[in-house]
C-alpha positions as CSV (number, residue, x, y, z in Angstrom):
1,X,53.2,45.7,-151.4
2,X,55.2,42.1,-151.9
3,X,56.9,39.5,-154.1
4,X,56.1,35.9,-152.6
5,X,56.1,36.8,-149.0
6,X,58.9,39.5,-149.1
7,X,57.8,42.3,-147.8
8,X,59.4,46.0,-148.3
9,X,58.6,46.9,-144.9
10,X,60.8,44.1,-143.8
11,X,63.7,45.0,-146.0
12,X,65.7,48.5,-144.5
13,X,67.0,50.0,-147.2
14,X,70.6,49.7,-146.6
15,X,70.0,46.0,-147.4
16,X,67.8,46.3,-149.9
17,X,71.1,48.0,-151.2
18,X,73.6,45.1,-150.5
19,X,71.0,42.5,-152.2
20,X,71.0,44.5,-155.3
21,X,72.2,42.9,-158.3
22,X,71.8,42.4,-161.6
23,X,70.8,38.4,-161.0
24,X,68.5,39.4,-158.8
25,X,65.5,41.5,-160.4
26,X,62.8,40.5,-157.7
27,X,65.6,42.7,-155.1
28,X,65.6,45.7,-157.4
29,X,61.9,45.6,-158.2
30,X,61.6,46.5,-154.0
31,X,64.6,48.8,-154.6
32,X,62.7,50.9,-157.6
33,X,59.3,50.5,-155.2
34,X,61.4,51.6,-151.9
35,X,63.1,54.6,-153.2
36,X,59.7,55.5,-155.1
37,X,58.1,55.8,-152.1
38,X,60.4,57.6,-150.3
39,X,60.4,60.5,-153.4
40,X,56.4,60.7,-153.1
41,X,55.2,59.5,-149.4
42,X,53.7,62.8,-147.8
43,X,53.5,64.6,-151.0
44,X,50.7,67.8,-150.5
45,X,48.0,69.7,-152.5
46,X,50.3,73.0,-152.8
47,X,49.1,75.9,-150.1
48,X,47.4,78.4,-152.3
49,X,44.1,78.8,-152.5
50,X,42.9,77.6,-155.8
51,X,44.0,74.3,-157.2
52,X,43.1,72.8,-160.5
53,X,43.7,68.7,-160.4
54,X,44.3,66.7,-163.1
55,X,42.2,63.4,-162.8
56,X,42.4,62.1,-166.3
57,X,44.0,58.6,-167.9
58,X,46.4,60.9,-169.8
59,X,49.7,58.2,-169.1
60,X,49.3,57.2,-172.4
61,X,49.8,59.6,-174.4
62,X,53.5,60.0,-173.7
63,X,53.8,57.0,-173.0
64,X,52.2,55.2,-176.0
65,X,52.0,58.1,-178.3
66,X,54.9,59.9,-177.9
67,X,52.8,63.0,-177.1
68,X,53.8,65.1,-173.9
69,X,50.6,66.9,-172.4
70,X,53.5,69.4,-170.2
71,X,50.8,69.8,-167.4
72,X,53.2,71.4,-164.8
73,X,53.6,74.3,-166.7
74,X,50.5,75.6,-166.2
75,X,50.6,74.8,-162.6
76,X,48.0,72.1,-162.9
77,X,48.2,69.3,-160.1
78,X,48.9,65.9,-161.7
79,X,49.8,62.8,-160.4
80,X,53.4,61.7,-160.9
81,X,53.8,60.3,-164.7
82,X,50.0,61.3,-165.3
83,X,48.6,58.5,-163.2
84,X,45.1,58.0,-162.4
85,X,45.6,57.5,-159.2
86,X,48.8,58.9,-157.0
87,X,49.7,60.9,-154.2
88,X,47.5,64.2,-155.7
89,X,44.0,62.7,-156.2
90,X,43.0,58.9,-156.5
91,X,39.8,58.3,-157.5
92,X,38.3,54.5,-157.1
93,X,35.6,53.4,-158.7
94,X,32.9,50.7,-157.0
95,X,34.2,47.6,-158.5
96,X,37.3,48.4,-157.1
97,X,36.5,49.4,-153.8
98,X,34.7,47.1,-151.1
99,X,31.9,44.8,-151.9
100,X,29.7,47.5,-153.5
101,X,26.3,46.2,-154.2
102,X,24.7,46.7,-158.0
103,X,22.8,45.1,-160.3
104,X,25.0,45.6,-163.3
105,X,23.1,47.1,-166.3
106,X,20.3,47.2,-164.4
107,X,19.4,43.8,-164.7
108,X,18.4,41.2,-162.0
109,X,20.2,38.5,-163.5
110,X,23.2,40.5,-163.0
111,X,23.3,41.0,-159.3
112,X,26.9,42.0,-157.7
113,X,27.5,41.2,-154.5
114,X,23.6,40.8,-154.0
115,X,22.7,43.6,-155.3
116,X,21.2,45.6,-152.6
117,X,23.1,47.2,-149.1
118,X,20.8,45.2,-147.1
119,X,22.6,41.6,-148.4
120,X,26.4,42.8,-148.2
121,X,27.9,41.2,-145.1
122,X,29.8,44.4,-143.8
123,X,33.0,42.5,-142.1
124,X,33.8,41.3,-145.2
125,X,33.0,44.3,-146.9
126,X,35.8,46.2,-144.6
127,X,38.4,44.0,-145.1
128,X,37.8,44.2,-148.4
129,X,38.0,47.9,-148.6
130,X,41.4,47.3,-146.3
131,X,42.9,45.1,-148.7
132,X,42.2,47.4,-151.3
133,X,43.5,50.4,-150.4
134,X,46.5,49.1,-149.1
135,X,47.1,48.5,-153.0
136,X,45.2,51.4,-154.5
137,X,46.3,53.8,-151.9
138,X,49.9,52.2,-150.6
139,X,51.4,55.3,-148.6
140,X,50.2,55.3,-145.2
141,X,51.2,59.3,-145.6
142,X,48.7,59.5,-148.3
143,X,47.4,63.5,-148.2
144,X,46.0,64.0,-151.8
145,X,42.5,64.2,-152.9
146,X,40.3,60.7,-151.8
147,X,37.1,60.0,-154.3
148,X,35.2,57.0,-153.8
149,X,32.9,57.0,-156.8
150,X,29.8,54.7,-156.3
151,X,27.0,55.6,-159.0
152,X,24.4,52.5,-159.4
153,X,22.2,53.2,-156.3
154,X,21.7,56.2,-153.9
155,X,21.7,55.9,-150.6
156,X,17.8,58.0,-149.8
157,X,15.4,55.5,-151.0
158,X,13.0,58.3,-152.7
159,X,16.2,59.3,-154.9
160,X,16.3,56.1,-156.6
161,X,13.9,56.8,-159.6
162,X,13.6,55.7,-163.0
163,X,15.8,53.2,-164.0
164,X,17.2,52.7,-160.2
165,X,14.0,52.1,-159.4
166,X,14.9,48.3,-159.1
167,X,16.8,49.4,-156.0
168,X,13.3,49.9,-154.1
169,X,11.4,47.5,-156.0
170,X,13.9,44.4,-154.9
171,X,14.2,46.2,-151.7
172,X,10.6,45.3,-151.3
173,X,10.9,42.1,-152.5
174,X,13.5,41.3,-149.5
175,X,10.8,42.3,-146.9
176,X,8.1,40.2,-148.5
177,X,10.5,37.1,-148.0
178,X,11.1,38.2,-144.5
179,X,8.0,39.4,-143.5
180,X,5.0,37.6,-145.7
181,X,2.2,39.4,-143.3
182,X,3.0,43.2,-144.1
183,X,0.4,44.7,-146.4
184,X,1.4,46.8,-149.4
185,X,2.1,49.8,-147.2
186,X,4.1,48.4,-144.4
187,X,6.4,46.7,-147.1
188,X,7.3,50.1,-148.7
189,X,8.1,51.5,-144.8
190,X,10.1,48.9,-143.9
191,X,12.2,48.6,-147.2
192,X,12.9,52.4,-147.2
193,X,13.8,51.6,-143.5
194,X,16.1,48.2,-144.1
195,X,17.9,50.5,-147.6
196,X,18.9,53.4,-146.1
197,X,19.8,51.6,-142.7
198,X,22.4,49.8,-144.9
199,X,23.4,51.8,-147.0
200,X,24.2,54.8,-144.3
201,X,26.2,52.1,-142.6
202,X,28.3,51.1,-146.0
203,X,28.5,54.5,-147.0
204,X,29.5,55.8,-143.2
205,X,32.1,53.5,-142.1
206,X,33.7,52.7,-145.9
207,X,34.3,56.6,-144.6
208,X,35.5,56.2,-141.6
209,X,37.6,53.1,-142.4
210,X,39.5,54.8,-145.0
211,X,40.0,57.8,-142.6
212,X,42.1,55.4,-140.5
213,X,43.9,54.1,-142.9
214,X,45.1,57.1,-144.7
215,X,44.1,60.1,-142.0
216,X,45.7,62.5,-144.2
217,X,43.3,62.6,-147.4
218,X,40.4,64.6,-148.1
219,X,37.8,61.9,-148.3
220,X,34.6,61.9,-150.2
221,X,32.0,60.4,-152.6
222,X,31.7,61.8,-156.2
223,X,28.7,63.2,-156.8
224,X,27.5,64.8,-152.9
225,X,25.9,66.8,-152.6
226,X,23.8,67.3,-155.4
227,X,21.3,69.7,-156.6
228,X,19.4,67.9,-159.4
229,X,19.1,71.5,-161.4
230,X,19.9,70.3,-165.3
231,X,17.5,72.0,-167.5
232,X,15.7,69.1,-167.9
233,X,14.9,68.9,-163.8
234,X,14.0,72.4,-164.0
235,X,11.2,71.9,-166.5
236,X,9.8,68.8,-164.7
237,X,9.6,70.5,-162.1
238,X,8.3,73.9,-163.9
239,X,11.1,75.6,-162.0
240,X,12.5,78.7,-163.0
241,X,15.8,78.9,-161.9
242,X,19.1,77.5,-161.2
243,X,18.9,77.6,-157.6
244,X,18.9,74.3,-155.9
245,X,15.4,73.3,-154.6
246,X,14.3,73.5,-151.3
247,X,13.0,70.0,-151.6
248,X,16.7,69.1,-152.8
249,X,18.0,70.6,-149.9
250,X,15.5,69.0,-147.2
251,X,16.7,65.8,-148.9
252,X,20.5,66.7,-148.5
253,X,20.0,67.5,-144.9
254,X,18.7,64.1,-144.6
255,X,22.1,63.4,-145.6
256,X,24.3,65.1,-142.7
257,X,25.8,61.9,-141.7
258,X,27.6,61.8,-144.4
259,X,29.0,65.7,-144.8
260,X,30.0,64.8,-141.2
261,X,31.9,61.5,-142.2
262,X,33.4,63.1,-145.5
263,X,36.6,65.0,-145.5
264,X,36.3,66.2,-148.9
265,X,33.0,67.0,-150.9
266,X,32.9,66.7,-154.2
267,X,29.7,67.4,-156.3
268,X,29.5,67.5,-160.5
269,X,29.3,69.8,-162.6
270,X,29.9,68.6,-166.3
271,X,28.8,70.9,-169.0
272,X,26.5,70.1,-171.3
273,X,26.0,70.7,-174.8
274,X,22.6,72.5,-174.2
275,X,25.0,75.1,-171.9
276,X,27.8,75.8,-174.7
277,X,28.5,79.3,-175.0
278,X,26.2,80.1,-172.8
279,X,26.4,82.3,-169.1
280,X,23.4,79.7,-168.2
281,X,26.3,77.4,-167.4
282,X,27.6,79.8,-164.6
283,X,24.1,79.3,-162.7
284,X,23.9,76.2,-162.9
285,X,27.6,75.8,-161.5
286,X,26.6,78.1,-158.9
287,X,23.4,76.5,-157.8
288,X,25.5,72.9,-157.4
289,X,29.0,74.7,-155.4
290,X,26.5,77.1,-153.4
291,X,24.9,73.8,-152.4
292,X,27.7,72.4,-151.3
293,X,28.8,74.9,-149.0
294,X,25.5,74.9,-147.5
295,X,25.7,71.3,-146.5
296,X,29.8,71.8,-145.8
297,X,28.8,75.0,-143.2
298,X,26.2,72.7,-141.8
299,X,28.3,70.0,-140.4
300,X,29.7,69.9,-136.8
301,X,33.4,68.9,-137.7
302,X,34.1,72.5,-139.2
303,X,35.3,73.2,-142.9
304,X,36.3,70.9,-145.5
305,X,37.6,71.2,-148.8
306,X,35.6,71.7,-152.3
307,X,36.3,70.3,-155.4
308,X,33.7,70.1,-158.0
309,X,34.3,67.8,-160.9
310,X,34.2,69.1,-164.6
311,X,35.2,67.1,-168.1
312,X,36.6,69.3,-170.4
313,X,34.4,67.3,-173.4
314,X,31.1,68.9,-174.2
315,X,28.9,66.2,-172.4
316,X,27.1,64.2,-174.7
317,X,28.2,66.3,-178.0
318,X,30.8,63.4,-178.6
319,X,28.8,60.2,-177.3
320,X,28.2,58.5,-180.0
321,X,30.8,60.7,-182.2
322,X,34.9,59.4,-182.4
323,X,35.6,63.4,-183.0
324,X,35.9,65.1,-179.3
325,X,34.4,68.9,-178.8
326,X,36.3,70.2,-176.3
327,X,34.2,73.2,-173.6
328,X,35.5,76.8,-175.0
329,X,37.2,79.8,-173.4
330,X,33.9,81.4,-172.7
331,X,32.9,78.0,-171.0
332,X,35.4,77.7,-168.8
333,X,35.4,80.8,-167.4
334,X,31.2,80.3,-166.6
335,X,32.5,76.8,-165.0
336,X,35.6,77.1,-163.2
337,X,35.5,80.7,-162.9
338,X,32.4,80.5,-160.9
339,X,33.8,77.2,-159.2
340,X,36.9,80.2,-158.1
341,X,35.1,83.0,-157.7
342,X,32.9,81.0,-155.0
343,X,35.5,80.2,-152.9
344,X,36.2,76.5,-153.6
345,X,39.0,74.8,-152.9
346,X,39.8,73.9,-156.5
347,X,38.4,72.2,-159.3
348,X,39.1,68.4,-160.7
349,X,39.2,67.7,-164.2
350,X,38.2,64.2,-165.4
351,X,38.5,62.5,-168.4
352,X,37.9,59.1,-170.2
353,X,40.1,56.9,-171.4
354,X,38.4,56.6,-174.9
355,X,39.5,60.8,-174.5
356,X,43.1,59.3,-174.9
357,X,42.9,55.7,-176.7
358,X,44.9,57.1,-179.8
359,X,47.3,59.4,-180.8
360,X,45.1,62.1,-182.8
361,X,43.0,62.4,-179.5
362,X,46.5,62.9,-177.3
363,X,47.1,65.2,-179.9
364,X,44.3,67.3,-180.0
365,X,44.1,67.4,-176.4
366,X,47.8,68.5,-176.5
367,X,46.9,71.4,-178.5
368,X,43.0,72.4,-176.5
369,X,45.9,72.2,-173.2
370,X,48.2,74.3,-175.0
371,X,46.3,77.0,-176.5
372,X,43.0,76.8,-174.6
373,X,43.1,75.3,-171.2
374,X,46.8,75.5,-169.9
375,X,46.7,79.3,-170.0
376,X,43.4,79.5,-168.4
377,X,44.2,77.0,-165.5
378,X,47.5,79.1,-165.2
379,X,46.0,82.3,-165.2
380,X,42.7,81.9,-162.8
381,X,45.5,79.9,-160.7
382,X,47.4,82.9,-160.5
383,X,44.5,85.5,-160.1
384,X,43.0,83.7,-157.1
385,X,46.7,83.8,-155.0
386,X,47.1,87.2,-155.8
387,X,43.2,88.2,-154.8
388,X,43.7,86.0,-151.4
389,X,46.7,87.5,-150.2
390,X,45.8,91.1,-151.0
391,X,42.1,90.7,-150.0
392,X,42.2,88.3,-147.3
393,X,45.9,88.8,-145.5
394,X,47.0,85.6,-147.8
395,X,44.7,83.7,-144.9
396,X,41.7,83.1,-147.2
397,X,40.5,83.1,-149.9
398,X,38.3,85.4,-152.4
399,X,34.3,85.4,-153.4
400,X,35.0,87.5,-156.3
401,X,31.7,88.9,-157.3
402,X,30.1,90.7,-161.0
403,X,30.2,94.4,-161.5
404,X,26.0,93.9,-162.6
405,X,23.5,91.5,-162.8
406,X,23.3,89.1,-165.9
407,X,20.7,89.5,-168.6
408,X,19.3,87.8,-171.6
409,X,20.6,91.5,-173.3
410,X,23.7,90.2,-171.9
411,X,23.3,87.1,-172.9
412,X,22.7,88.0,-176.3
413,X,25.6,90.4,-177.2
414,X,27.9,88.0,-176.0
415,X,26.4,85.5,-178.4
416,X,24.7,82.8,-175.8
417,X,21.0,83.3,-176.5
418,X,22.1,83.6,-180.5
419,X,23.5,80.3,-179.8
420,X,21.1,78.7,-178.0
421,X,18.1,79.9,-180.6
422,X,20.4,78.1,-183.1
423,X,20.2,74.9,-181.9
424,X,18.5,72.4,-184.0
425,X,17.5,69.0,-183.1
426,X,20.0,67.8,-185.6
427,X,22.4,68.8,-183.4
428,X,21.8,66.3,-181.1
429,X,22.0,62.3,-180.7
430,X,18.5,61.5,-182.6
431,X,16.9,59.1,-179.3
432,X,14.4,57.5,-181.6
433,X,17.7,55.7,-183.3
434,X,19.3,54.6,-180.6
435,X,19.2,51.0,-179.1
436,X,18.9,50.7,-175.8
437,X,22.1,50.2,-174.9
438,X,22.9,53.7,-176.1
439,X,19.9,55.2,-174.8
440,X,21.3,53.2,-171.0
441,X,24.3,55.2,-171.5
442,X,22.8,59.0,-172.2
443,X,21.4,58.4,-168.0
444,X,25.0,57.4,-167.1
445,X,28.0,55.3,-167.8
446,X,28.6,52.7,-165.7
447,X,32.6,52.7,-165.0
448,X,33.2,56.5,-165.1
449,X,31.9,59.7,-163.8
450,X,29.8,61.2,-165.9
451,X,27.2,64.2,-165.5
452,X,24.4,62.7,-164.7
453,X,21.5,63.2,-166.5
454,X,18.5,62.8,-164.0
455,X,17.7,59.5,-165.5
456,X,14.1,60.7,-166.2
457,X,15.0,63.2,-168.6
458,X,15.8,62.8,-171.9
459,X,19.4,64.5,-172.5
460,X,19.6,64.0,-176.1
461,X,16.0,66.1,-176.5
462,X,16.7,69.7,-177.9
463,X,13.3,70.7,-177.8
464,X,11.6,73.9,-178.5
465,X,10.1,73.8,-175.2
466,X,13.9,73.2,-173.8
467,X,14.9,75.9,-175.8
468,X,12.1,78.5,-174.5
469,X,12.9,77.5,-171.2
470,X,16.7,78.7,-171.9
471,X,15.1,81.8,-172.8
472,X,12.5,82.3,-169.4
473,X,15.1,81.7,-167.4
474,X,15.5,84.1,-164.1
475,X,19.1,84.5,-164.1
476,X,20.1,85.3,-160.6
477,X,21.7,89.0,-160.8
478,X,25.1,88.7,-160.1
479,X,27.1,90.0,-157.0
480,X,29.1,93.4,-156.4
481,X,32.8,93.9,-154.5
482,X,34.8,91.4,-152.9
483,X,34.3,89.2,-150.1
484,X,37.0,86.6,-147.6
485,X,36.4,82.8,-147.0
486,X,38.9,83.0,-143.9
487,X,40.6,79.7,-143.4
488,X,40.4,77.8,-140.7
489,X,41.7,79.7,-137.4
490,X,41.2,82.5,-139.0
491,X,38.4,85.4,-139.2
492,X,37.4,89.4,-139.7
493,X,36.4,90.9,-142.9
494,X,40.5,90.3,-144.4
495,X,40.8,87.3,-142.7
496,X,43.5,89.4,-140.6
497,X,42.0,88.1,-136.5
498,X,43.9,85.1,-135.5
499,X,41.2,82.9,-133.5
């Protein structure tokens, strides 16, 4: 950090103290930065089997509205001052890192950095990435989670469907301009090749660079890997389970370069309104996280931590309403409980600035943390630690299993099926009354890692067909007993054998 041509790197602390005076505000500012860096440099995540990490811009609650969430008392990992970027977790959006190309709002006349990966000067991009990382993650000894959130396009050509089709069409137009003699088929083949080559170069080189600049961090892209196992996707392909389809697994295998370049995996498991109070949530989460473990285990570079992203708000229920509805205790068990039960390193809790932009919302969040989320976070963190010590010799994570298979009768007994049957179309946004902008927002929000409705779905449509699908899904049976996922360097049934 610098003020004019003065850099903190060039001023020793003793000299800084000597220069400090009430009439020298610049030096005072430098001293504050230097001391805070000394206190936080190299801060690492707690060494325990499961961490609940807070990635919500909630510092405004205390700073602006005087509402203290007191997250630390629940063993929740939170950046100092509840800052969005800090020593434990840093989520960096696409407009703030490098020269990520996109078509804003999917409009041709709103191209950013050329619109396509093929048009970006990679050297200039990396130069800007280096500058951005120095500014956003100033600690060279950073050891926290580092998440890059690029959502405008997907690196596999075929996954750019619905509104994202613009990236395929414009890639084809680019080929036609350069090679007017090619046939339509040849154009499509070359467009795919050029797009995927450029997309890979951008993502892979970005990860390589940030890892070299902040080698202690756990770097990866938000949403990867994905499973495309939302109810709408399953219905569209006439599927019967929440497991990751073979086609999707095959596509994810094409991204082996991404898994090798990553040092952390950050899939998204946001709970939608259709899942509220239903054990189907558990099945959905299991499909996503199991796929993350599958691609992680395929890496040549060894194991890396998996931290699924979750939002405490019920997705789609509050997008067009002032009030916020938080996930229930049952939802937490079915989501975070499943994440921990599969042996993940932790979960990242995300939140939007709109969730904390008033005193009323901050008070609502404080009550929810105090009465529901906080106690659950503390309990699951402690339970994972106790199980790891008891069952895995302190050298691994428990993979906890369910005593009996899940059945529709169990769902009905827990109120899950009744909840599904009670849902009416009126409980959801009426998509016929929404503006084009609101319809677009149903798919994804531009500057936040929202739940990704699969673009070609109609997320607001709680049709009878959708509810029938809930009732007909083949829920996977529970697993019995406890196994261990051993940490690197340990092996054996109870992780007691040092390698």
